[in-house]
Steps between C-alpha positions, in 0.01 A plus 500: 500500500481849348311769687313803363830692485644244258767386744591140559630468857738243637315349792637340812303341777726604785302294748628193312831650384606740779741784442852458629643765729723623216195534270314691770794736547502565126123557484499732801831671421338845501203417720435388850371141513329578830258724308379201300421260781133407513381550858177314415686183401479190715881472535520860623246423770638159597855637522376776730658775288252774594682779678845349441780697338686282253829580331527471121702179543242348735226593255683339207552183703134481604373560144740235364367256761134588437424699183136528607613790718521715185212693353400338173549513214843649449547655158851589392551730202865578438638618833161598646245284672148510634373275777127448523227620266587862437333520159591863433869440574499179297349676199762775528786250515364285220415784264 
């Protein structure tokens, strides 16, 4: 489906097709996956992650096990990505 920017995205429902740990490492190569965990998500709360300090590896493992920990959607443009609805950043990346 084309959007108003004329771009046709490749979509992936990562709740149904979770990312592998190697995919997550590639996506977050230059970023910290811990910054993109959704503290309002049910898995975050049920896993009792509030106040815990996770390593990058622990974070990758948890996201691979339950992708609902990530802010959604994730938009990847080249080597950059946006997690969540940051419209200004998305427009910049997609322009």
